[in-house]
C-alpha positions as CSV (number, residue, x, y, z in Angstrom):
1,M,88.3,107.0,93.6
2,K,91.5,108.7,94.8
3,I,92.9,108.5,98.3
4,S,93.5,112.1,99.3
5,D,96.4,113.4,101.3
6,E,94.1,114.0,104.3
7,V,92.9,110.3,104.2
8,R,96.5,109.1,103.8
9,K,97.7,111.1,106.8
10,V,95.0,109.5,109.0
11,V,95.4,105.9,107.9
12,E,99.2,105.9,107.8
13,K,99.0,106.1,111.6
14,A,96.8,103.0,111.9
15,K,98.4,100.1,113.7
16,V,95.8,97.6,112.6
17,W,93.3,97.5,109.8
18,A,89.9,95.7,109.9
19,V,89.5,93.6,106.7
20,A,86.0,92.3,105.8
21,T,85.3,89.8,103.1
22,S,82.5,87.3,102.4
23,D,82.3,83.9,100.7
24,K,80.4,83.1,97.6
25,N,77.2,82.7,99.7
26,G,77.6,86.1,101.4
27,L,78.8,84.7,104.8
28,P,80.9,87.5,106.2
29,N,84.4,87.4,107.8
30,V,86.4,90.2,109.4
31,V,90.0,90.0,110.6
32,P,92.7,92.4,111.9
33,I,95.6,92.9,109.6
34,A,98.8,94.6,110.7
35,Y,100.6,94.7,107.4
36,A,98.5,97.1,105.3
37,R,99.4,100.3,103.6
38,I,98.5,102.7,100.9
39,L,100.1,101.6,97.6
40,S,99.0,104.3,95.3
41,E,96.3,107.0,95.0
42,N,93.7,104.3,94.4
43,Q,95.2,101.1,95.8
44,I,95.9,99.5,99.2
45,L,98.3,96.7,99.8
46,L,97.6,93.9,102.3
47,M,100.1,91.2,103.1
48,D,98.7,87.7,103.5
49,I,100.6,86.1,106.4
50,F,97.9,84.2,108.3
51,M,94.9,84.5,106.0
52,K,92.8,81.4,105.7
53,K,89.1,82.3,105.4
54,T,90.0,85.8,104.1
55,R,92.1,84.3,101.3
56,K,89.5,81.7,100.4
57,N,86.8,84.4,100.4
58,I,88.8,86.7,98.1
59,E,89.3,83.8,95.7
60,E,85.5,83.2,95.6
61,N,84.4,86.8,95.9
62,P,86.8,89.8,95.3
63,N,84.6,92.4,97.0
64,I,86.3,93.7,100.2
65,A,85.9,96.4,102.8
66,L,88.7,97.8,104.9
67,C,88.7,100.2,107.9
68,A,91.7,102.0,109.4
69,W,91.7,104.6,112.2
70,N,94.3,106.5,114.2
71,S,94.6,107.2,117.9
72,E,92.4,110.4,117.6
73,S,89.5,108.2,116.5
74,K,89.7,109.6,113.0
75,G,89.2,106.9,110.3
76,Y,88.0,105.7,107.0
77,Q,86.4,102.7,105.4
78,F,87.4,101.6,101.9
79,K,85.5,99.4,99.6
80,G,86.8,97.8,96.4
81,K,87.9,94.6,94.7
82,A,90.9,92.5,95.8
83,Q,93.5,90.8,93.6
84,I,95.9,88.1,94.9
85,I,99.5,88.3,93.8
86,T,101.9,85.5,94.7
87,S,105.0,86.4,92.7
88,G,106.8,89.3,91.0
89,K,108.2,92.7,92.1
90,L,105.2,93.8,94.2
91,F,105.1,90.5,96.1
92,D,108.9,90.6,96.6
93,E,108.7,94.2,97.9
94,G,105.9,93.2,100.3
95,V,107.8,90.2,101.7
96,K,110.9,92.5,102.2
97,W,108.7,95.0,104.1
98,V,107.3,92.4,106.4
99,K,110.6,90.7,107.0
100,S,112.1,94.1,107.9
101,K,109.7,94.2,110.9
102,E,109.3,90.6,111.9
103,D,110.5,87.1,111.0
104,L,107.3,86.2,109.1
105,S,106.7,84.6,105.7
106,P,104.0,86.2,103.6
107,K,102.1,83.9,101.2
108,A,100.7,86.7,99.0
109,A,100.3,90.3,98.4
110,I,96.6,91.5,98.2
111,V,96.1,94.6,96.1
112,V,92.8,96.3,96.7
113,N,91.5,98.6,94.0
114,I,89.5,101.3,95.8
115,E,86.0,102.1,94.5
116,A,84.6,104.1,97.4
117,I,85.8,105.8,100.6
118,Y,83.7,106.6,103.6
119,T,84.5,108.5,106.8
120,I,84.1,106.5,110.1
121,T,85.2,109.4,112.3
122,P,82.5,109.9,115.0
123,G,80.2,112.9,114.4
124,S,77.7,114.2,112.0
125,D,79.7,113.2,108.9
126,A,80.1,109.5,110.0
127,G,79.2,107.2,107.1
128,K,79.4,109.9,104.4
129,E,81.2,109.1,101.2
130,V,84.5,111.0,100.7
131,R,84.6,112.7,97.3
């Protein structure tokens, strides 16, 4: 699944993303994440700064859902698999990005490989898969 330019334009304006995970028994958890951005045409980067349950859930169950929306109420939901990265170039670049904004210390970079995208914009197309 590729993230189109249209999707990119909408979610790049998002100030906070909703990130949903579940543990190995299916118990859900959702949190707001400020440090999230599109990494490539099929990947999203999340920075783990305060993740506790979310991180544990990803370690047990890599399935993840993300939602991002802009001030015009246009938005998208992404579903995929998450991978935790704690060292290397991508992690270092993520730390630099966060530190350029705030004095915070990320513990990991989470790369989400996107498998499906859905519109969450209100209207008749809400919930439809983006192709």
